[in-house]
Steps between C-alpha positions, in 0.01 A plus 500: 500500500276560801489816700636495854250559777520808715708430810339480842708676760612286791393598846182552691199358309274766653686766302413334167207588279224242466640398162851475638380279784309278256815466286700411810245231593504357146878484488515356850291208380725452197247595231573690183242754393379284211477193723292683756275657236422156355445352845264776616319555171601865456697643209872555537470868394234562765704344781806691381303825511380417852855429617630819332226712656332602175185293570317467828464137608154367574437332832488170307852553363640581844330191644635285215857615571450425867402142425 
């Protein structure tokens, strides 16, 4: 059984961490974490760590989420 993702609080996006905002963008486009990892060419654990704030995203990762 898979682990549930950390929730992203509703409200003002400017109050979210970078990882929280990236998660919000991913979900807004209807992608699961594994789907996005495969699409962008990054590992699922790395993207999860970025979204959870335990890894700092590179500029390339932020740009990939934006596209």
